[in-house]
N, CA, C and O of each residue as an XYZ file, in Angstrom:
356
protein
N     114.892    160.001     57.218
C     114.420    158.704     56.783
C     113.225    158.301     57.620
O     113.293    158.336     58.849
N     112.135    157.921     56.981
C     110.894    157.552     57.696
C     111.033    156.131     58.230
O     111.601    155.260     57.571
N     110.501    155.907     59.446
C     110.614    154.565     60.017
C     109.709    153.595     59.256
O     108.639    153.959     58.769
N     110.177    152.354     59.173
C     109.339    151.322     58.551
C     108.271    150.932     59.564
O     108.330    151.357     60.718
N     107.300    150.133     59.149
C     106.206    149.783     60.036
C     106.688    149.034     61.283
O     106.155    149.240     62.373
N     107.689    148.171     61.127
C     108.159    147.432     62.300
C     108.992    148.290     63.223
O     109.080    147.998     64.416
N     109.610    149.345     62.706
C     110.389    150.244     63.555
C     109.493    151.000     64.517
O     109.880    151.264     65.655
N     108.288    151.354     64.061
C     107.378    152.089     64.922
C     106.890    151.287     66.102
O     106.514    151.856     67.126
N     106.891    149.946     65.974
C     106.426    149.089     67.068
C     107.571    148.511     67.894
O     107.335    147.684     68.775
N     108.782    148.921     67.631
C     109.935    148.415     68.341
C     109.938    148.938     69.769
O     109.416    150.022     70.033
N     110.530    148.167     70.706
C     110.669    148.646     72.101
C     111.462    149.950     72.128
O     112.191    150.255     71.184
N     111.318    150.724     73.216
C     111.994    152.033     73.294
C     113.490    151.971     73.035
O     114.018    152.825     72.324
N     114.193    150.979     73.593
C     115.624    150.899     73.399
C     115.976    150.640     71.924
O     116.961    151.174     71.416
N     115.170    149.824     71.249
C     115.417    149.582     69.829
C     115.071    150.803     69.014
O     115.760    151.103     68.039
N     114.011    151.527     69.386
C     113.690    152.765     68.672
C     114.818    153.758     68.787
O     115.175    154.415     67.809
N     115.394    153.878     69.998
C     116.498    154.807     70.216
C     117.702    154.388     69.363
O     118.362    155.232     68.758
N     117.976    153.104     69.321
C     119.057    152.619     68.480
C     118.832    152.966     67.036
O     119.742    153.423     66.345
N     117.602    152.745     66.572
C     117.276    153.061     65.159
C     117.383    154.554     64.868
O     117.820    154.951     63.787
N     116.977    155.389     65.845
C     117.108    156.827     65.662
C     118.577    157.216     65.490
O     118.936    157.968     64.584
N     119.413    156.687     66.380
C     120.832    157.006     66.309
C     121.457    156.449     65.038
O     122.278    157.105     64.397
N     121.067    155.260     64.691
C     121.616    154.626     63.473
C     121.234    155.435     62.246
O     122.070    155.689     61.379
N     119.973    155.839     62.170
C     119.480    156.558     61.000
C     119.987    158.008     60.958
O     120.028    158.621     59.892
N     120.372    158.552     62.118
C     120.827    159.945     62.126
C     122.259    160.093     61.638
O     122.735    161.204     61.406
N     122.931    158.978     61.486
C     124.340    159.038     61.038
C     125.253    159.503     62.141
O     126.328    160.038     61.870
N     124.841    159.307     63.408
C     125.639    159.710     64.561
C     126.968    158.995     64.600
O     127.229    158.092     63.806
N     127.818    159.414     65.545
C     129.145    158.816     65.537
C     129.083    157.349     65.968
O     128.093    156.889     66.537
N     130.138    156.654     65.687
C     130.197    155.224     65.866
C     130.047    154.818     67.336
O     129.426    153.801     67.644
N     130.615    155.617     68.234
C     130.520    155.276     69.646
C     129.072    155.321     70.140
O     128.659    154.461     70.918
N     128.320    156.290     69.707
C     126.924    156.387     70.082
C     126.165    155.213     69.504
O     125.330    154.623     70.190
N     126.431    154.864     68.276
C     125.751    153.731     67.640
C     126.095    152.439     68.367
O     125.223    151.596     68.575
N     127.350    152.273     68.754
C     127.752    151.070     69.480
C     127.048    150.992     70.829
O     126.586    149.930     71.247
N     126.978    152.148     71.506
C     126.298    152.191     72.801
C     124.829    151.828     72.622
O     124.288    151.031     73.388
N     124.186    152.402     71.626
C     122.781    152.087     71.381
C     122.581    150.612     71.074
O     121.595    150.012     71.503
N     123.513    150.028     70.332
C     123.432    148.602     70.014
C     123.564    147.758     71.282
O     122.825    146.795     71.487
N     124.526    148.145     72.129
C     124.693    147.418     73.386
C     123.457    147.561     74.280
O     123.055    146.613     74.954
N     122.877    148.728     74.277
C     121.649    148.966     75.042
C     120.512    148.083     74.566
O     119.747    147.552     75.370
N     120.406    147.931     73.273
C     119.383    147.040     72.705
C     119.648    145.609     73.085
O     118.728    144.889     73.471
N     120.906    145.178     72.983
C     121.253    143.792     73.336
C     120.990    143.566     74.821
O     120.514    142.496     75.199
N     121.284    144.535     75.660
C     121.020    144.429     77.075
C     119.525    144.230     77.341
O     119.151    143.392     78.162
N     118.675    144.988     76.660
C     117.239    144.834     76.806
C     116.775    143.461     76.369
O     115.903    142.866     77.002
N     117.349    142.956     75.298
C     116.989    141.594     74.820
C     117.413    140.553     75.837
O     116.654    139.621     76.107
N     118.608    140.682     76.412
C     119.083    139.719     77.400
C     118.231    139.760     78.659
O     117.940    138.723     79.254
N     117.825    140.983     79.069
C     116.949    141.118     80.232
C     115.635    140.421     79.998
O     115.113    139.756     80.893
N     115.084    140.564     78.791
C     113.834    139.897     78.438
C     113.986    138.389     78.470
O     113.113    137.681     78.972
N     115.107    137.892     77.929
C     115.367    136.457     77.947
C     115.518    135.942     79.386
O     115.020    134.868     79.723
N     116.204    136.710     80.217
C     116.387    136.305     81.606
C     115.058    136.259     82.324
O     114.817    135.354     83.123
N     114.188    137.222     82.055
C     112.861    137.231     82.687
C     112.073    135.996     82.316
O     111.338    135.468     83.152
N     112.201    135.515     81.083
C     111.470    134.327     80.690
C     112.184    133.062     81.188
O     111.540    132.026     81.353
N     113.481    133.126     81.427
C     114.217    131.956     81.894
C     113.950    131.682     83.360
O     113.961    130.524     83.777
N     113.707    132.726     84.163
C     113.517    132.533     85.597
C     112.371    131.589     85.923
O     112.539    130.683     86.739
N     111.201    131.780     85.299
C     110.125    130.820     85.594
C     110.546    129.382     85.266
O     110.204    128.455     86.001
N     111.271    129.196     84.191
C     111.737    127.867     83.816
C     112.652    127.295     84.882
O     112.537    126.123     85.243
N     113.560    128.118     85.385
C     114.475    127.666     86.435
C     113.703    127.332     87.700
O     113.982    126.334     88.363
N     112.724    128.176     88.032
C     111.913    127.910     89.233
C     111.114    126.633     89.045
O     110.967    125.856     89.988
N     110.596    126.400     87.849
C     109.842    125.171     87.589
C     110.742    123.950     87.733
O     110.331    122.946     88.314
N     111.944    124.022     87.221
C     112.874    122.916     87.330
C     113.199    122.635     88.796
O     113.223    121.479     89.219
N     113.447    123.685     89.565
C     113.728    123.512     90.997
C     112.547    122.863     91.709
O     112.730    121.991     92.558
N     111.345    123.289     91.362
C     110.135    122.724     91.990
C     109.989    121.237     91.615
O     109.694    120.400     92.468
N     110.196    120.932     90.353
C     110.082    119.545     89.895
C     111.128    118.678     90.602
O     110.828    117.562     91.025
N     112.348    119.191     90.729
C     113.410    118.438     91.412
C     113.047    118.190     92.870
O     113.270    117.099     93.395
N     112.492    119.195     93.514
C     112.102    119.053     94.929
C     111.003    118.010     95.066
O     111.058    117.152     95.948
N     109.988    118.087     94.177
C     108.881    117.101     94.233
C     109.384    115.698     93.950
O     108.929    114.737     94.571
N     110.326    115.571     93.010
C     110.868    114.263     92.696
C     111.627    113.696     93.901
O     111.513    112.509     94.207
N     112.394    114.544     94.577
C     113.132    114.082     95.769
C     112.160    113.650     96.872
O     112.382    112.637     97.535
N     111.085    114.420     97.065
C     110.076    114.039     98.054
C     109.406    112.718     97.691
O     109.198    111.872     98.560
N     109.073    112.535     96.433
C     108.450    111.306     95.992
C     109.387    110.125     96.182
O     108.958    109.056     96.615
N     110.668    110.311     95.861
C     111.662    109.291     96.056
C     111.740    108.865     97.528
O     111.763    107.677     97.850
N     111.779    109.875     98.412
C     111.874    109.601     99.845
C     110.639    108.866    100.351
O     110.744    107.930    101.143
N     109.474    109.296     99.891
C     108.234    108.616    100.325
C     108.225    107.161     99.824
O     107.766    106.261    100.527
N     108.731    106.942     98.619
C     108.805    105.589     98.099
C     109.753    104.741     98.942
O     109.448    103.587     99.245
N     110.916    105.311     99.329
C     111.836    104.600    100.212
C     111.177    104.256    101.539
O     111.304    103.136    102.033
N     110.468    105.232    102.113
C     109.764    104.994    103.388
C     108.734    103.902    103.267
O     108.618    103.055    104.153
N     107.969    103.907    102.165
C     106.948    102.871    101.958
C     107.577    101.505    101.780
O     107.037    100.517    102.279
N     108.694    101.414    101.090
C     109.379    100.142    100.926
C     109.857     99.591    102.271
O     109.753     98.392    102.528
N     110.383    100.474    103.129
C     110.814    100.040    104.463
C     109.619     99.561    105.272
O     109.679     98.522    105.929
N     108.538    100.322    105.222
C     107.345     99.975    105.971
C     106.776     98.631    105.478
O     106.355     97.796    106.278
N     106.770     98.440    104.162
C     106.301     97.172    103.598
C     107.157     96.006    104.083
O     106.633     94.941    104.411
N     108.454     96.205    104.128
C     109.355     95.155    104.624
C     109.040     94.812    106.090
O     109.048     93.647    106.487
N     108.767     95.851    106.874
C     108.415     95.619    108.284
C     107.114     94.852    108.418
O     107.010     93.928    109.224
N     106.122     95.238    107.627
C     104.814     94.573    107.688
C     104.962     93.117    107.269
O     104.399     92.228    107.906
N     105.718     92.867    106.196
C     105.932     91.488    105.755
C     106.628     90.672    106.832
O     106.258     89.524    107.081
N     107.639     91.260    107.475
C     108.349     90.559    108.532
C     107.409     90.231    109.688
O     107.426     89.118    110.214
N     106.597     91.195    110.074
C     105.629     90.950    111.158
C     104.621     89.886    110.754
O     104.236     89.054    111.576
N     104.205     89.904    109.537
C     103.205     88.924    109.069
C     103.811     87.516    109.083
O     103.155     86.550    109.473
N     105.111     87.415    108.637
C     105.754     86.108    108.657
C     105.909     85.593    110.083
O     105.701     84.407    110.339
N     106.274     86.479    111.016
C     106.410     86.082    112.423
C     105.082     85.611    112.995
O     105.025     84.654    113.767
N     104.018     86.299    112.605
C     102.710     85.937    113.171
C     102.212     84.597    112.605
O     101.390     83.927    113.231
N     102.691     84.221    111.467
C     102.260     82.940    110.878
C     103.087     81.780    111.424
O     102.689     80.623    111.285
N     104.224     82.068    112.037
C     105.094     80.992    112.543
C     104.596     80.461    113.848
O     105.203     79.554    114.418
């Protein structure tokens, strides 16, 4: 059976799966090839998910730092206001 146009551009693990599937090999080999293909897909998804996780961690860290700086500024503002009130008395 000749490969279709999309089969020729498939990743190696998918090509191997298609070869085994088209050869009429035994079910165990076909199942293994299918699992191998799924594993490759999951690895690809994980690779794209890592940057997203890292970005979320970075955003959370920056948000925590911004929150802390805001708290510090509010405390400092309270101190300045208190000093200003004392100096006016």
